[in-house]
C-alpha positions in Angstrom: -40.6 -136.5 63.7 -43.9 -135.7 62.0 -47.5 -136.8 62.4 -49.6 -136.4 59.4 -53.3 -137.9 59.6 -56.9 -136.9 58.8 -57.8 -139.4 61.7 -56.3 -136.6 64.1 -58.0 -133.7 62.6 -61.4 -135.6 62.7 -61.1 -136.8 66.1 -60.2 -133.1 67.4 -63.5 -131.9 65.9 -65.7 -134.4 67.2 -64.1 -135.9 70.3 -61.2 -133.0 71.1 -61.1 -134.4 74.8 -59.8 -137.9 73.4 -57.1 -136.2 71.1 -54.5 -135.9 73.8 -54.5 -139.4 75.3 -54.8 -140.8 71.5 -51.6 -138.7 70.4 -49.9 -139.7 73.8 -50.5 -143.4 73.4 -49.5 -143.2 69.6 -46.2 -141.5 70.1 -45.3 -144.3 73.0 -46.1 -147.2 70.9 -44.2 -145.8 67.7 -41.2 -144.2 69.7 -41.2 -145.6 73.3 -40.4 -148.8 75.0 -43.2 -151.4 74.4 -42.2 -152.9 77.9 -42.7 -149.8 80.0 -46.0 -149.3 81.5 -46.9 -145.9 82.5 -49.8 -144.4 84.6 -52.9 -142.9 82.8 -52.3 -139.4 81.6 -48.5 -139.1 82.7 -45.8 -137.6 80.7 -44.2 -139.7 78.0 -41.2 -137.4 77.3 -38.7 -139.8 79.0 -39.5 -142.7 76.5 -39.1 -140.6 73.2 -35.9 -141.0 71.6 -34.2 -138.0 70.0 -37.8 -136.0 69.3 -37.9 -132.4 70.4 -41.4 -132.1 69.4 -44.2 -133.7 68.1 -46.0 -131.6 64.9 -49.5 -132.3 63.4 -49.9 -131.1 60.1 -52.9 -131.1 58.1 -51.3 -132.5 54.9 -51.8 -130.0 52.4 -55.5 -130.0 52.1 -56.5 -127.5 50.2 -59.2 -125.1 52.0 -63.0 -125.2 51.2 -65.1 -122.5 49.7 -66.8 -121.8 53.5 -63.5 -121.5 54.6 -62.4 -119.2 52.5 -65.6 -117.1 53.0 -64.7 -117.5 56.8 -61.4 -116.2 56.4 -62.7 -112.7 54.6 -65.0 -112.3 57.4 -62.3 -112.6 59.9 -60.3 -110.3 58.1 -63.0 -108.0 57.9 -63.9 -108.0 61.5 -60.3 -107.7 62.9 -60.1 -104.5 60.5 -62.9 -103.0 62.1 -61.4 -103.6 65.6 -58.1 -102.0 64.6 -59.9 -99.1 63.2 -61.2 -97.7 66.6 -58.2 -99.4 68.7 -55.5 -97.3 66.5 -57.8 -94.1 65.8 -55.8 -91.1 66.9 -58.1 -88.1 67.8 -56.6 -84.6 66.9 -57.8 -81.6 69.2 -60.2 -79.3 67.5 -58.9 -75.5 67.8 -56.1 -74.5 69.5 -53.6 -76.4 71.3 -55.1 -76.1 74.9 -58.7 -77.3 73.5 -60.8 -79.6 75.5 -62.5 -81.1 72.2 -61.3 -83.8 70.2 -62.2 -85.5 66.8 -63.7 -88.7 66.8 -65.3 -91.1 64.4 -68.7 -90.1 64.0 -71.7 -91.8 65.7 -73.5 -92.8 62.3 -70.0 -94.4 61.3 -69.7 -96.3 64.2 -73.6 -97.6 64.2 -73.0 -98.6 60.6 -69.8 -100.7 61.8 -71.5 -102.2 64.8 -74.4 -103.5 63.0 -71.9 -104.9 60.2 -70.2 -106.6 62.9 -73.2 -108.1 64.4 -74.7 -109.3 60.9 -71.0 -111.0 60.3 -70.8 -112.7 63.8 -74.3 -114.2 62.7 -73.1 -116.0 59.9 -73.4 -119.7 59.8 -70.2 -120.0 57.7 -68.3 -118.2 60.5 -69.8 -120.2 63.1 -68.8 -123.6 61.6 -65.2 -122.4 60.7 -64.8 -121.2 64.7 -66.2 -124.4 66.0 -63.7 -126.6 63.7 -60.8 -124.2 64.7 -61.4 -124.3 68.3 -62.0 -127.9 68.6 -58.7 -128.6 66.9 -57.1 -126.2 69.4 -58.5 -127.7 72.1 -57.4 -130.9 70.9 -53.9 -130.1 70.1 -53.8 -128.5 73.8 -55.0 -131.7 75.3 -52.0 -133.4 73.7 -49.5 -130.9 74.4 -50.6 -131.6 78.2 -50.5 -135.0 77.8 -47.1 -134.9 76.4 -45.4 -132.6 78.9 -47.4 -132.9 82.3 -44.6 -133.6 84.3 -42.1 -131.3 82.9 -44.8 -128.4 82.8 -45.7 -129.2 86.5 -42.1 -129.6 87.5 -41.4 -125.9 85.9 -44.4 -124.5 87.8 -43.2 -125.9 91.0 -40.1 -124.1 90.7 -41.6 -120.6 90.4 -43.8 -118.8 93.4 -47.2 -117.8 92.4 -48.0 -114.2 91.8 -51.7 -113.3 91.0 -53.8 -110.4 90.2 -57.1 -110.4 91.1 -58.3 -108.2 87.8 -61.9 -107.3 88.7 -63.1 -106.6 92.4 -66.0 -104.5 93.3 -65.1 -101.7 96.0 -68.0 -101.9 98.1 -68.0 -105.9 98.3 -64.0 -106.5 98.7 -64.3 -108.4 102.3 -65.3 -111.8 102.3 -68.6 -112.4 104.5 -67.0 -112.9 107.8 -64.6 -110.0 107.6 -67.5 -107.6 106.4 -69.6 -108.9 109.2 -66.8 -108.2 111.8 -66.5 -104.5 110.7 -70.3 -104.2 110.8 -70.5 -105.2 114.6 -67.5 -103.2 115.5 -69.4 -100.4 114.2 -72.2 -101.3 116.4 -70.2 -101.5 119.3 -68.8 -98.2 118.7 -72.3 -96.8 118.8 -72.5 -98.1 122.6 -69.8 -95.4 123.1 -71.7 -92.2 121.5 -69.6 -92.6 118.2 -71.4 -90.1 116.0 -70.9 -92.1 112.7 -72.0 -95.3 114.6 -75.3 -93.6 115.7 -76.4 -93.3 112.1 -75.9 -97.2 111.7 -77.8 -97.8 114.9 -80.6 -95.5 113.9 -81.0 -97.3 110.6 -81.0 -100.4 112.4 -83.8 -99.4 114.7 -85.8 -98.1 111.9 -85.5 -101.7 110.4 -86.4 -103.6 113.2 -89.6 -101.1 113.5 -90.3 -102.1 109.9 -90.9 -105.9 111.0 -87.3 -107.4 109.8 -86.8 -110.6 111.8 -83.1 -111.1 111.3 -79.8 -109.1 111.2 -78.6 -107.5 108.2 -76.4 -109.5 106.0 -73.7 -109.1 103.3 -76.6 -108.6 101.0 -78.2 -105.8 102.8 -74.9 -103.8 103.5 -73.1 -104.0 100.1 -74.7 -102.5 96.6 -74.0 -104.1 93.5 -72.2 -102.4 90.9 -74.8 -102.5 88.2 -77.4 -101.5 91.0 -78.5 -97.7 91.0 -76.6 -95.9 93.4 -78.3 -96.3 96.9 -79.6 -93.7 99.1 -77.0 -91.9 101.6 -79.3 -92.8 104.6 -79.6 -96.3 104.1 -77.5 -99.6 105.2 -76.4 -100.1 101.5 -75.4 -96.3 101.3 -73.2 -96.5 104.7 -71.2 -99.4 103.5 -71.2 -99.1 99.7 -70.7 -95.1 99.1 -67.7 -92.7 99.5 -70.1 -90.0 100.1 -72.8 -90.5 102.9 -73.7 -89.4 106.2 -70.3 -91.1 107.6 -68.5 -89.3 105.0 -67.4 -92.4 103.4 -65.5 -94.1 106.5 -67.1 -97.4 106.5 -66.3 -97.9 102.9 -62.7 -96.7 103.8 -62.4 -99.0 106.7 -63.2 -102.3 104.2 -60.9 -101.0 101.8 -58.2 -100.7 104.0 -58.6 -104.2 105.6 -58.5 -105.3 101.9 -55.2 -103.5 101.4 -53.5 -104.7 104.4 -54.4 -108.2 103.2 -52.7 -108.0 99.9 -49.6 -106.4 101.8 -49.5 -109.6 103.9 -49.8 -111.9 101.1 -46.6 -114.1 100.2 -45.4 -117.0 98.5 -45.4 -118.8 101.9 -49.1 -118.0 102.3 -50.1 -119.6 98.7 -49.0 -116.6 96.4 -48.2 -112.8 96.3 -51.7 -111.2 95.5 -52.1 -107.9 93.8 -55.8 -106.4 92.9 -57.3 -103.6 90.2 -60.3 -102.3 92.4 -63.3 -101.0 90.7 -63.8 -97.3 91.9 -67.8 -96.4 90.8 -68.3 -93.0 89.4 -72.0 -92.0 89.6 -71.0 -89.0 87.5 -73.0 -86.0 89.1 -71.6 -82.7 89.5 -69.0 -82.8 92.4 -68.4 -86.8 91.9 -64.7 -86.4 91.1 -64.2 -84.1 94.1 -66.0 -86.4 96.3 -63.9 -89.4 95.0 -60.5 -87.6 95.4 -61.4 -86.4 99.0 -62.3 -90.0 100.0 -59.2 -91.5 98.3 -57.1 -88.9 100.2 -58.7 -89.6 103.6 -57.7 -93.4 102.6 -54.1 -92.7 102.6 -51.3 -94.0 100.2 -52.5 -96.6 98.0 -50.6 -100.1 98.4 -48.2 -100.5 95.4 -50.3 -103.9 95.0 -53.4 -102.5 94.2 -54.6 -99.7 91.7 -58.0 -98.1 90.4 -60.2 -98.9 87.4 -63.0 -96.2 87.2 -66.3 -98.0 86.6 -69.1 -96.3 84.9 -72.5 -98.3 85.3 -74.7 -98.3 82.3 -77.8 -97.8 84.9 -76.1 -94.5 86.3 -77.8 -92.2 84.2 -81.6 -93.5 84.9 -81.1 -93.0 88.6 -79.2 -90.0 88.3 -81.9 -88.5 86.3 -84.7 -89.8 88.5 -83.0 -88.0 91.5 -82.6 -84.6 89.2 -78.9 -84.8 89.8 -78.3 -84.1 85.7 -80.7 -83.1 83.0 -79.5 -85.2 80.0 -76.8 -87.6 79.0 -74.1 -85.1 78.0 -73.9 -83.8 81.3 -73.2 -87.1 82.7 -70.3 -87.3 80.2 -69.1 -84.0 80.8 -68.9 -84.6 84.8 -67.0 -87.9 84.2 -64.5 -86.2 81.8 -64.7 -82.6 81.8 -62.7 -82.4 85.2 -59.7 -84.9 83.8 -59.6 -82.8 80.8 -59.5 -79.6 82.7 -56.7 -81.1 85.2 -54.3 -81.8 82.1 -55.2 -78.9 79.8 -55.5 -76.1 82.2 -53.5 -77.1 85.2 -55.5 -75.8 87.9 -54.4 -74.8 91.5 -56.0 -75.6 94.7 -56.0 -78.4 97.3 -59.0 -80.3 95.6 -57.2 -80.2 92.4 -53.9 -81.9 93.9 -56.0 -84.4 95.7 -57.6 -85.5 92.1 -54.0 -85.6 90.5 -52.8 -87.8 93.3 -56.0 -90.1 92.7 -55.2 -90.2 88.8 -51.7 -91.4 89.6 -53.1 -94.6 90.6 -56.0 -95.0 88.0 -55.5 -97.2 85.1 -58.3 -97.7 83.0 -61.9 -96.8 82.7 -64.8 -99.4 82.6 -68.2 -99.4 81.4 -70.3 -102.1 83.6 -73.2 -103.7 82.1 -73.1 -107.5 83.6 -76.7 -107.3 84.5 -77.7 -104.7 82.0 -80.5 -105.8 79.1 -78.9 -105.0 75.5 -81.2 -102.6 73.4 -81.0 -102.5 69.5 -80.1 -99.2 67.9 -83.6 -98.5 66.4 -84.1 -95.1 64.4 -82.4 -92.0 64.9 -80.2 -91.4 68.2 -80.0 -88.1 69.5 -76.9 -86.2 70.4 -76.0 -86.9 74.3 -76.9 -83.2 75.2 -80.4 -83.8 73.5 -80.9 -87.2 75.4 -83.2 -86.4 78.4 -85.3 -89.6 78.7 -85.9 -91.0 81.9 -84.3 -94.2 80.8 -80.6 -94.7 80.2 -79.4 -95.0 76.4 -78.5 -98.4 75.0 -75.3 -100.1 76.0 -73.6 -99.6 72.7 -74.3 -95.7 72.7 -73.0 -95.5 76.0 -70.1 -97.5 75.2 -69.2 -95.6 72.1 -69.2 -92.2 73.9 -67.2 -93.4 76.7 -64.8 -94.7 73.8 -64.8 -91.3 72.3 -64.4 -89.3 75.5 -61.5 -91.4 76.7 -59.8 -91.1 73.4 -59.9 -87.3 73.9 -58.8 -87.4 77.2 -55.9 -90.1 76.6 -54.9 -87.5 73.5 -54.4 -84.4 75.9 -52.5 -86.6 78.7 -50.2 -87.4 75.7 -49.3 -84.0 75.2 -48.5 -83.8 79.1 -46.5 -87.0 78.8 -48.8 -88.7 81.0 -49.6 -92.5 80.8 -52.8 -93.6 78.8 -55.8 -95.1 80.4 -57.2 -98.3 79.1 -60.4 -99.2 78.1 -62.1 -102.0 79.7 -65.8 -103.9 80.0 -68.0 -105.6 82.2 -70.0 -107.4 80.1 -72.3 -110.7 79.5 -74.5 -110.3 76.8 -72.7 -111.2 73.2 -73.9 -107.8 72.0 -72.1 -106.2 74.9 -69.0 -108.5 74.3 -69.0 -107.9 70.6 -69.3 -103.9 71.3 -66.3 -104.2 73.4 -64.3 -106.4 71.1 -65.0 -103.4 68.1 -64.1 -100.6 70.3 -60.8 -101.9 71.4 -61.3 -103.3 74.7 -58.2 -104.6 76.5 -59.9 -106.9 78.7 -63.5 -108.2 80.0 -65.0 -109.2 82.9 -68.3 -111.1 84.1 -68.1 -112.8 80.3 -71.7 -114.8 81.1 -72.4 -115.8 77.4 -68.6 -115.9 75.9 -68.4 -119.6 76.6 -71.2 -120.4 74.3 -70.5 -117.9 71.2 -67.7 -119.4 69.4 -66.8 -116.5 66.8 -66.0 -114.0 69.9 -64.3 -116.8 71.6 -62.0 -117.4 68.5 -61.6 -113.5 68.0 -60.4 -112.9 71.6 -58.3 -115.7 71.3 -56.6 -114.3 68.2 -56.3 -110.6 69.4 -55.2 -112.0 73.0 -58.2 -109.8 74.6 -58.2 -110.5 78.3 -60.9 -112.5 79.8 -61.5 -112.1 83.8 -63.9 -114.7 85.2 -65.2 -115.8 88.5 -66.6 -119.3 89.2 -68.3 -118.1 92.3 -70.2 -114.7 91.3 -73.3 -114.5 89.8 -72.0 -111.5 87.7 -69.4 -114.0 85.7 -69.6 -117.4 84.1 -73.3 -119.1 84.1 -72.0 -122.2 82.5 -70.8 -125.5 83.9 -67.2 -126.2 82.7 -66.8 -122.7 81.1 -63.7 -121.7 82.5 -62.2 -125.1 81.2 -63.7 -124.5 77.5 -62.2 -121.1 77.1 -58.8 -122.1 78.8 -58.2 -125.1 76.3 -59.7 -122.9 73.5 -56.5 -120.7 74.3 -58.2 -117.6 75.4 -56.3 -115.6 77.5 -58.3 -116.1 80.7 -57.9 -115.0 84.3 -59.5 -115.5 87.6 -60.9 -113.0 89.8 -63.5 -112.4 92.7 -65.8 -109.8 91.3 -67.9 -109.5 94.5 -66.3 -111.6 97.7 -68.9 -110.2 100.2 -71.9 -112.0 98.7 -69.9 -115.0 96.6 -67.5 -116.2 98.4 -67.1 -118.0 101.8 -63.2 -118.2 102.2 -61.0 -115.6 103.9 -58.9 -115.8 100.8 -61.3 -115.3 98.0 -58.9 -115.5 95.1 -57.4 -118.6 96.8 -60.7 -120.1 96.8 -60.9 -119.6 93.1 -57.7 -121.3 92.4 -58.7 -124.1 94.7 -62.0 -124.6 92.8 -60.0 -124.6 89.2 -57.9 -127.0 90.8 -60.7 -129.3 91.9 -62.1 -129.2 88.4 -58.7 -130.7 87.0 -56.4 -128.0 86.4 -53.0 -128.8 86.8 -50.2 -126.8 88.8 -48.8 -125.8 85.3 -52.6 -124.7 84.5 -52.8 -122.6 87.5 -49.2 -121.1 87.1 -50.8 -120.2 83.3 -54.1 -118.6 84.9 -51.7 -116.6 87.2 -49.4 -115.6 84.4 -52.6 -114.5 82.4 -53.8 -112.2 85.2 -50.5 -110.5 85.4 -50.5 -109.8 81.6 -54.1 -108.5 81.3 -53.6 -106.4 84.2 -52.1 -102.6 84.1 -49.4 -103.0 86.6 -46.3 -101.6 84.6 -43.9 -104.2 85.8 -46.0 -107.1 84.1 -46.5 -105.3 80.6 -42.7 -104.7 80.3 -42.4 -108.5 81.3 -44.8 -109.5 78.5 -43.2 -107.1 75.9 -39.9 -108.8 76.4 -39.7 -111.9 74.2 -36.5 -113.3 76.2 -38.5 -113.4 79.5 -41.4 -115.2 77.9 -38.8 -117.9 76.8 -37.8 -118.0 80.3 -41.6 -118.7 81.2 -41.2 -122.3 80.1 -42.9 -124.9 78.0 -46.7 -123.6 78.3 -45.8 -120.0 77.3 -43.8 -120.9 74.1 -46.7 -123.5 73.3 -49.5 -120.8 73.6 -47.3 -118.3 71.5 -46.5 -120.7 68.6 -50.0 -122.1 68.8 -51.3 -118.6 68.0 -48.9 -117.7 65.5 -49.6 -121.0 63.5 -53.4 -120.1 63.9 -52.7 -116.4 62.2 -50.6 -118.3 59.5 -53.3 -120.9 58.6 -55.7 -117.6 58.3 -53.1 -116.0 56.0 -53.4 -118.9 53.8 -57.2 -118.1 53.2 -56.8 -114.6 52.1 -55.4 -112.9 48.8 -51.9 -111.5 49.3 -52.8 -108.0 48.6 -54.8 -108.3 52.0 -51.9 -110.1 53.9 -50.7 -106.7 55.8 -54.3 -106.0 56.8 -53.9 -109.6 58.7 
C-alpha cells in the first residue's frame, strides 16, 4: 500500500514529533479493525491486513530552485571530503624515504574557506532543515508502527557496547579513584617511596591553607589542559612520566581493564573501550609511553589505544622550552613511528614501541575546549612557527592529517594496518574541519545539534558521533542526543571523563540509563550499542558492518536506517545533472 499526501510532508516539517502517531492512527483506521482499541504509542502491525510496508512518497513534486542549488552545494562539499579522504601520498625520493607528498597547505586553506562559505548558505540551511525534519518524522512513524517487533528483537540479543571515548587520566568513577588515592596514602605510612611523594604534596597543600582533602578535579587533568607538572597531584595521577614513574595512572588503568574483563551480558552488557592515550610530543615522549605501556602489561582484548594530540600542547611545551617550533612537535609525534616502519631499528625500546603500536588504532586531535581562530594572512611552515601560542586549530588538523597520511603510506608498504583519523571537537569550525579531512568519527560535538548542514552531512557520510550526556566536554543542549538520533546520525554513547562527570560504578551503564529515562526504547538502546561497535576500530565489528547479510540479521531497525539513507542519496541524485551522478 502507498500513502501519498502533502499533509504528511508538511506535518513532518512543522511538527515532526506528531507525524508518527498521525501515520499510525491513519493506518489503523484505514487497514485495521475499527473495534480494536490499542494503548497509545503501541505497535499496530498486528492489525494490518497483508501489508509488508507503509511507504510515504512525495507525489512527484518538482524540486524548487532552492533545492537544486542546495543539491549542487552538497555535491561540492562531499567532493571536497572525498578529495582528502581518498588522497594517496607518494614517497618523495627512494623507497625508504621518510618524506611523502601531500596536498599543499594553500590548497587546503582555500578548500576550508570554501567549505565554511558553503555551510553558511541560507539555502543550504533551509534545505537541511526540511530534510532532517522529514527524516525525523518518518523515523517516528517507523518507530510507532514497529515498536513491539523491534523491542522483541532487541530483547533476544545481548547488549555489547563500546565506550568510544574515555580519557586515560579520568577512567575511574569518583568512588574508585578516591579508593586508589586513600590506598596510596595508607602505603605512605609503611615508608613506601612512591606514596611518600604523595604525602609530601599533601603536606605542602595543607600548609597552603586548603581546608578539605583533594577530590577528582584536583587529582586528574582534563585532556585539553596543559600537561601538569610532574611534582603535582595532577601530575602524579594523570601522567605516564613523573616522580612515581606513572605507577598511579597504571594502577587506575589496570582497574578499568579488570572491570572491562568482568563485564558480561548478565551484568548489563559486555563493555569494550577505546582509551585516549595523551601524547605531549616532546623529545622522548614515545619512549616514555612505550615503557609505561610495557609496565602495564598485556592490554585486554576489550581495549585499544587512540593517541590523542591536544591542540594546547604546543603552547605548554614551548613555555617549558621543551621544543623550539611546531615542526619539532610534529617530528617528535610522527618521526619515531615512520622510522620504526622504514628503518626497522633494533633495541629494547623499539620493541616496546612496536608492541604499543599493535594496540593503537587511530590518532585524534583534541579541541573540545579550544577557541577556533581564523586563518588570517600568511601562515608560516611548521619549522618556522615559533610563536609562544599554539597554531590555529585548522592548521594543526591539516598537518596531523598530512603526517598521518604519510605514516599510513609507509605502514601500507610493510603490510601494517592503517591508523584512523579522529577528532574531539565542539565548535562548528572544528567539526567542519574534521569532516573535510575525512575523520571517521568525532567526540564532544557540543555545537553539532544546532548546526543543521553538518548534521545532514554527517548523516549522509555516516561519520561516527560519540557523545556523553554527563560530561561537560560533550553535548551542551538538552534533548541534543534525541535530536541527533532521530535525524539518523550514527550516534553512540561514551563516558569521556567518568572521574569528574559520573557517579555510578558503571559510567557507561549510567549513560544508557539516562537515555532510557529520556524516552529511548530498548530497540533505540540496542541501536546506540550497535552504532558504538560500528564507529569503533575493533576489527570484528568492522567486518560485521561490511557484511550486508549480517546487517540483514540485525533486524528491522538496521534495515530501516540503511534504506532511509539510500533513499536520501537517491533524492539528492535527482537534484543534480546526470554528468555529476558518479560524484555523488
